[in-house]
C-alpha positions, 0 to 999 in steps of 0.5 A: 535027470529022471526017466520022464525028462529023458523020454521027453527030450528023445521025443522032442529031438525026433519031432524037431529032427523030422520037422527039419527033414520035412522043410529041407528035403528036396524029395516030396516023398521023403518030406511026407514020410518025415512028416509022419514022424513029426506027427507021431512025435507031437502026439507022443509029446501030448501023451507026456503032457497028459493031453490025451484028447489032443494026442488021439486027435493028432493021430486020427486026424493028422496021421490017419487023414491028412498025411494019408491024403497027402501021400496018395496025392503025391504018389498018384500024381503023374506030372508034378507042376512046379510053381515059379516063385520069383525071389526078387520080390521078397523084401528082406526087412519086412520078412525079418520084422515078421520073423522077429515078431513071431519068434518074440511071441513064441519065446514069450509064450514059452516063458509064460506058460511052460512051467513044467508038467503039473503033478497028476491028480489023485483021480485022473480024468479025461481032458476032453471036457475041460478042453471043450469048455475052454474052446467054447468059452474063454478061447472062442475068439482065438479059436475062430480067428485060427479057423479064419486064418486057415481058410484064408491060407487054403484059399491062398494055396488054391490060388497059388496052385491054380494056373491060368488056362491057355485058350487053344 
């Protein structure tokens, strides 16, 4: 096992471990700080995969913007409003079908694309140009679909967090 493999597995374990803390922690502050380690771990994995643009974007946007905004929002909120979610309305069979579809899709994606890191080119160039060309040509439709899904998720989060006003 080479040093590259050891470093990769260390960062993968850090990323997965801190992601589990984000999901399963009952304290929002601990979750937010674990999210910091998750974001840095993903950025380190991007560096190991020679995706320099994605690594810098990960650090600047997610760590520098999103996480700081989340921490300020959590720490400056005086009263945390909890949302009462009724667990009786969750249907187990459709949820298991969705989980199976997503897990199968991810497994197929990993199997078909994860062939290892390509050898470095003799003249290393930035991935910014090739990434921009791919996003605006071959992957334009999936890129736009992802943006629409994110907008729908944002609207859903706002609608979930919004409480009906009681007239006095």
